[in-house]
N, C-alpha and C positions, 0 to 999 in steps of 0.2 A: 428784455428777458424772453429769449427764446421760447417758438409754441412748442417745443419739448419741456417747460421747467411750467411748475407750475407752483405758486407760493401758498405757505400755508403757516396759520400762527405757531407760534412755540410754546415752547411750557410756561415763560414768564409772561404777563402782561406788554405790551409793547414788540416783543420780539418777532422777528419774522425769520420761516427759514423757507429754503427754495428746494424743493425735489425735482429731480432734474431724471425726466423718465426718456429711456432709453428706447429708441425705435426696434419693435420687432424686426428681428432678422432671419432667413433661414439659416439653416446647418449647413456648413460650405463641408462635404464629403464626398462629390465626387472628384475623380483624377480623370484623366483624358482619353483613358481607356472606355470609363462608363460614359462620358458624352459622345466620343464615337457609338458605341454601342446602341443609344438610345436613338441617335441619327438615322445608324445604318437600317434601323429595326424599321423606320419609316419608311426610306429612300429605298431599300431593299424589298418590302413587302410592295412597292409602286410597279417594281419592274413586272411582276408577275400577272399583274392585269393591264397592263400600259403597253406592255410590249406586243401582243394579239392586236388590239386596235391598232396601233402604230403601223404593224405592216401591214394591216387591211386597205390603209392608205397611201403607206409608201412603197409596198410590192419590192420592189430590187432595193431599190434606196434606203431600204430602212435602217442600214449600219449610216447612211450619211446623213439620216435624219436623226438620229439617237446623237451620232457625232457633234451634230449644229447646235441640238438641245442642249449637249452637256457645254458645249463650249459656252453659252450663254451662263450657265448655273454656275461655271465655275468662276466668271467674272462677279457672281450674287453670292457665293460663299467667301469671295475675298473682303467684297464690302461688308458682309455679317462678321468676320472673323477681325476684321480693324474694328468697326463700330462697337461690339462687343468687349474690345479690350479696352476702349476706349470708357464706354457706359456698362460696367456689368450689372445690369439689374436686369431682373425677371420680366421677362415678356419682348424680348426680341425686339420685333420688327415696332410691335407698339409703343416700346420704350423711345426708341430714333424717334419714332413722329412725335411723341408728346414731348420731348426736348425743344425738337425739331418748329413744331408747329404751334400746338397746345392740347390741353386735355381732351377737348372732343374730338381731337383726330386721332388722337390717342386711343381715346375708348372706340372709334368706329374703326380702325384699324386693329383691332383684339380681337373683334368681333367679327370680323372677317374671316380673322386668322383661324378662332374659334369653330366657325363653320367649315373651317377647309380642314380640320382635324378631325370632326365628327363625319365629314363625310367620306375621308381616309380612314379612320378605321370603320365605319361601315363596309364601305367594299373592300377593304382588305380582308376582314373577320368572312366576308361571302365568299367571299373567293379562296380564303383558306380550308373553307368547309367544303366547296367545289373540288379540290384538288384529293381531299380525302376519297373519293368517288376513286380514283386509280386503285387505291386497296381495295375495292370491293368484292371482288373473288375471293377475297381471303377475311375478310370480316362484314357480313352479312349488312350490319348496320350501316355501313358504307356506301354499300350500293345502295340503299333505301335513301339516303340523302341524294343521288342523282335523280330520284323519281320522285322522292316525295316533296313537294315545296313548301309544305309546311314544317315540316318535319327539318326541312332544309334552313327555313327561318328562324326556327325555334334553336336550334344548334347554334345557329349566328348571334341570337342574344344571350345565350348561355357564354361563348366566348369571350364577347363583350362586357358581361357581369362579372368572369372571370378578371380580365384585365383592370377593368374598375378595381376589384376589390385587392388586385397586388398594389396599384396605385397606392390605394389608402392604405396599405400597409406601414408601408415608408418606400423611399427613394432608393436607400440601398438596396431591399430586396428587389426591387424592380429594376434594378441599374443592372444587378447581377443577371437575373433573367434577360433581360435584354442581350448581356455580355455573351451570355451561354447560347442561344439562338444566333446572335450575330455570327461568331464563330460556327456553328454548325451549318451556317448558309454561306458564307463563306468558301468553305472548305466544297459543300454541294456544289458549287455555282464552277469552281477552279475545276471541279472534277466533270462538269458538265462539257464546259469549255475546253480541255484537253482532249474530250472523247468526241467530238462535235470537230475539230479540227482532224484528228486522226483518221474517222472513218466518215465523217458525213462531209467535209467541205470540197467543194469542187470550184475551183476558182471557172471555170470555162462554163458552169452551169449558171455562176452569179451574174456574170458579165453579158450573159447570153440573155437573160431576164430583165435588163437594163433597157428601158426605151426612152431616151429624154423627151419630156413635153407628151407622150402619150401613155404610155404604164410606168410611171402615173403620170398623170398630165400636174401642170404646174400646180391649178389649184388643190389638191390631193397632196401634194407633197408638201407644200408649205402647211397644209392644215396637220398633216403628219407630223411636223415640226414642234405646233402647238398643245400636240396629242404625249408627242415624246415627253416635254416638257412636265407632265403629270408625273413622270417614272421620278423625278429628281424633288419631289413634293416630300418635305420634312429634312430639307437642310437646317432650316434655320432654329429646328431642334437644340441644337448647340446653344445657340443664342438664346434660348429662354428658360434654360438650365443655369445660365453662367453665373447667378446668386447664387447658387448650391455647388459651384465648383471651387476646390482648393485653393487654386491659383487661377483666377481668369485669365489673367494677363498673358500665361503662357500655356495651360493646358487648352484654353478653347480655341486659338488660332492651331495647334498641334491638333488637336480631334478635328478641326474643319480640314483642313490640309490632306488629313489623312482619308 
């Protein structure tokens, strides 16, 4: 008798009936666009606070540092896509670790991943409030956020609470919000890149600020690659949501490659 089966007495003496308990499953409601938006929300938010720190270490080699970090994460994304298609269970890397090793290792990986998300949500929310300060001359309250640290932290807590409520309401509602914000951010970043290329890009200035081994020195350059990896944190979100994907064998790889 399987662990999901329970033996119970029948209506007549001596009768035995078996009740099969079906394991609880998450509803499969997410398509490839929703999975992509959820992951992009994590990756896209990291860009806004990791880029400046990366540039402080890499200086003129910032594009190269981001390119190398991106190359490393391409291999990571391919591994996630292959592993998730084979093991479409919620938990992502913790599920992989549990299957490859044992339950304690999977538990440890899951907790490390949870701490990673807690840090990402806290930092992203804090810097999101900081960006609102740009509109301080139009909205006086936003200007207060730049000068009043207590108000800044309070607004960060409110934003995190709002995100928690959205996730409690349901995965479809949160995925719809993710998709809307992801499209808005993609359009914004595309516009910034185009404007930067036409109005600010000067190849001569960029190359003149590169001094190999001096500015930056090799230690800072290697450190900048490690910092740049923070930009890509969140790519495993697709794997974590695979058990809620409509067709994980197809939608998870498509969302990851996107």
